[in-house]
N, C-alpha and C positions, 0 to 999 in steps of 0.2 A: 646749467640751471636757469630758471626763469629770471628775467630782469626784475629786480626788486621794485622798480617803479611801475611795471606793467603787470606783474603777476600777483596772485593772492599772497597775502602775508601769512604763510603757513610754515610751521616748524617741521623738521623731519619727523618728530614724534607725532604730530597731528596727521601728517601724510601716512605714516605707518599705521596709526589707529584707523584711519579711513579705509586703508587697504585691508586691514584685518577684519573690519566690520563687513566688508564686501565678500569675504570668503564664504563659500557654501553655495548651495543651489538656489536658495530663496533670497529675495531682496527683502531685508528686514527693515522694520520701522526705525530701529536704532541707526542703521546705515543712512537711511533717507534723511533723518533728522540732522545728523552730523553733516552730510553732504550739503543739504539745504542751508544750514547755518554758515558753512564756509562760502557757499555760492553767494548768499545774500550779503555777507560781510565784504566779499570781494567787490560786489557791485557798489556797496556803500563807500568803499575805498577808492572807487573810480577805475577799477580794472575794466578794460574795454570788452574782453571776451572771456569771462570766467569759465564758461563751459569748456573752452579749448584748453585752458590751463589745468583744470581739474581732470579732464580726460587724459592729459599727458601724465599727470601724477598717478592716475589709476590704470593706465595702460589700456584705455578703451577709446572708442571714437567719440567725437564731440556730440554726435546725435544721441549716443547712449546716455551721456550726462543729462541732456535735455529730456530724455525719456524718464530718467530717474526723478528729475524735478517735477515732471507731470505726474508721476506716480505719487510723489509726496503730496502734491495738491489734491489729487483724487482721493487719497487716503485721509485727507483732512489734517495732515501734519503741518502744513503751512497754508497761509491765506492765499486765496485765489487772487490773481491780478485783474 
C-alpha cells in the first residue's frame, strides 16, 4: 500500500466509492467531484504527486487522472487555477 506520509489519506471505503463512481461508459459529475475533492485534499496534506497515487488506486495512468481533473474544471465543478 501507499506510504502514509506520502500518499493521500484515503480509507478503503473511499477508494471503493471512487472506483464504483467510475464504473460505466460516461464520466459522471459525481465521480469528478469526488476525485477532485480527494486530489485537492491530498495536495493540501502535502502529497507530492496526488495524480500518481489516485491513478494507482483507480488502476489507470497518471495522465488519465490529470485529464479527469481538467474535465472537472471545464465542467465548472472546481475552480480554475
